[in-house]
Every structure is written in C-alpha cells, then in structure tokens.
N, C-alpha and C positions, 0 to 999 in steps of 0.2 A: 503492500501500501501505500504513494507516494503521498508529498507533506502536504501536498492539496489537490482538491479534487475536481475534477475535468473543468466543475463550471466556473470555479474558484481561478483554475488553471486560463479559460477562455475570457474570464475579466480584467485580469492581470496583464494581458494580450492585446487586449482592447484599448485598456491605459495607458499601454505603452504605445500602441499606436495613435492613440488620441492627440501622446505626449512628440512625436516625430511629425505629426500633423500641425498642433502650434510651434513647433520650435522651424518649420518649414514657414507657415504664413509670417514667423516673427524676423527670418534671413529674407524672405522676399520684400518685407515693407521697410527693413534697414537696408536694404539695396536701392528700393525707389530714393528714399530718403539720401542716401547716398551723392548718388547720380544728380538728383535735384540741387546740396552742397557744390557739389563739386562745378558744377553748370553757373550756378549763380556764382561763383567764385573768380572761374575759368574768365567770365563777363568782365570782373570786377578789378582783374589781376595787374592791371598795366594801371590803373586810376593812383594809386599810391604814386609809384614811379614818376609819370607824367606830370603831377598836380607838383612833385618837386623840384621836374625839369624844368615849369613854368614858375611856381616862386623863384627859382633862381633867374630865370630873364627877370622877373622885375623887381628883385628885392632892389636894386639899385635905386630904384624910384621912389619907396617907401620912406616912411621916416624909422627914425631909431624904437617909438612905439610899436611902429603895425608890423617893423618885422621882430620883434618880440612876439609880438601877438601871431602873426605865419608860424614863424616858426615853432610857437609852442604847440599848434593845430595840425601842422606836417606831423610832429612828435605821435598828439593822440591818431592821427589817421594813421602812424605808421602802426603802433599797436591795436587799432583796430583791425588792419592787415595780417597782423598776427597770429589773432583772436581768430577770423575768420578763417588760417590754413591751419591752427591746432583743431576748427569743431571739424573740416574736412577728415583730418588726421584721424582723427577719435569715431568716426565716426565709422571709417576704416575698419579700426580696430576692433570697435562691436561688433562690426559683420562678422570679422574674422574669429572670436572669439564666438558669437554666438553658432558658424557652421562647426565649429570644435565640441563645442556640448553636442548640437545637432546630433555629428556623427558616431559618439561616445553613448549618446543615446540610442542613434540603432544599435551598435553593437550590443548594448547589454540586451537590449529585448532580444536580440537570436540567442 
C-alpha cells in the first residue's frame, strides 16, 4: 500500500499542473512587461546624451545661476536614466528567476 491513495495522487498531480500553469502565465506577463519597458527605454535612451550636448552648446549663453540650475537638472536627468536602465535589468532578472522556478516546479512534478 502506498503513502497516498489514487485520489490523493491525482489531486497532488492536478495541483502541480495548476502551479506550472500559473508560473507560465507569470513568465508571459513578465516578458510582455519587459518588452514594453525595453521599448520605452530604447525610445528615450539617447535623450540624456542629446540634452547634455544641447546644454553644452548653450552653456556659454546662460548666466551663472542659470548654468547652475541647468547643470543640476542634467544630473537629475542622468539619475532618472540610470533608474530606468536598472528597471529594465531588474525586470529581465525577474523573468530569469521566474523561468528557473518554473523549471524546478516542472521537475518536482515528474
């Protein structure tokens, strides 16, 4: 006699399959999110560099206080760019980790 009855084994197998399906849906949603975030980031990727070049071209025409303000703004824009790049990387890492958990779950069912 086994540890589980036939009904319990079927229930455990069914729960495992449902778990795998949920992991697959999570991977799909994360991949869609990553594609959206990556596209948005690529569209704005050169914005910081372009703005920096523009500021350098007009820097000599500005007063000292305006130069200080625009330099501070460029630094803040650079931080926002870095934050967006990190967000893209983090979503990619979440996808990788979710896929890893999915494979582990699939192995456990077999």
